[in-house]
C-alpha positions in Angstrom: 8.6 -29.4 -5.4 6.3 -26.5 -6.3 6.4 -23.0 -5.0 3.5 -20.6 -4.2 3.7 -16.9 -3.5 1.3 -14.0 -3.1 2.6 -10.7 -4.4 1.3 -7.2 -3.7 2.6 -4.7 -6.3 2.5 -1.0 -5.5 3.0 1.9 -7.9 1.5 2.9 -11.2 0.0 -0.6 -11.8 -3.6 0.0 -12.6 -4.7 1.3 -16.1 -1.4 0.2 -17.7 -2.4 -3.3 -18.8 -0.5 -4.8 -15.8 -3.0 -7.7 -15.3 -2.8 -8.6 -19.0 1.0 -8.5 -18.8 0.9 -10.8 -15.8 -1.6 -13.2 -17.4 0.4 -13.5 -20.7 3.6 -14.2 -18.8 2.0 -16.6 -16.4 0.7 -18.7 -19.3 4.1 -18.6 -21.1 5.8 -19.8 -17.9 3.1 -22.3 -17.0 2.3 -20.5 -13.8 -1.1 -21.0 -12.2 -3.1 -18.7 -10.0 -4.7 -15.3 -10.4 -4.3 -11.5 -10.5 -6.6 -8.7 -9.6 -6.7 -5.0 -8.9 -7.2 -4.0 -5.3 -9.2 -1.0 -4.1 -6.1 0.6 -2.6 -4.5 0.9 -6.0 -2.2 -2.2 -5.7 -2.3 -5.3 -7.9 -2.4 -8.7 -6.2 -0.9 -11.8 -7.8 -1.1 -15.4 -6.6 1.4 -17.5 -8.5 2.4 -21.1 -8.1 4.4 -23.6 -10.2 8.0 -24.6 -10.6 10.3 -22.6 -8.3 12.4 -21.2 -11.2 9.4 -20.1 -13.1 7.8 -18.5 -10.0 11.0 -16.6 -9.4 11.0 -15.4 -13.0 7.4 -14.2 -12.5 8.5 -12.3 -9.4 11.2 -10.6 -11.4 8.7 -9.7 -14.2 6.5 -8.2 -11.5 9.4 -6.0 -10.3 9.7 -4.6 -13.9 6.1 -4.5 -15.1 4.9 -3.6 -18.5 5.9 -0.5 -20.5 3.9 2.2 -18.8 3.9 0.9 -15.2 6.1 2.3 -12.4 6.8 -0.2 -9.7 7.5 1.2 -6.3 7.4 -2.0 -4.2 6.7 -5.7 -4.5 5.7 -7.4 -1.3 6.3 -11.2 -1.4 4.4 -13.6 0.9 5.2 -17.3 0.7 1.9 -19.4 0.5 0.9 -23.0 0.8 0.7 -24.8 -2.6 -2.9 -25.1 -3.7 -2.6 -26.9 -7.0 -4.7 -24.4 -8.9 -5.8 -24.9 -12.5 -4.9 -22.2 -15.0 -4.4 -18.5 -14.5 -7.2 -16.0 -14.2 -7.7 -12.3 -14.1 -10.3 -11.6 -11.4 -12.6 -8.6 -11.3 -14.3 -7.3 -8.3 
């Protein structure tokens, strides 16, 4: 069984290589999905894969990279979409 979640990370998360940190870890954990900056200053992550690996990704999002300061991580369960790869989206 696979797990999918959408995360909204709030805090100092833009301009601190947060999306690169997420992409590197997603590839290491074989997580599929995407990440992107939002206009309100948060970072959105859609992650799916093995439940243990998705849970590990959630914990990594709670910590963030070196210069980030995480205030809150909102976790929304999602329907599994069987995505291919992991992408950093730009708007």
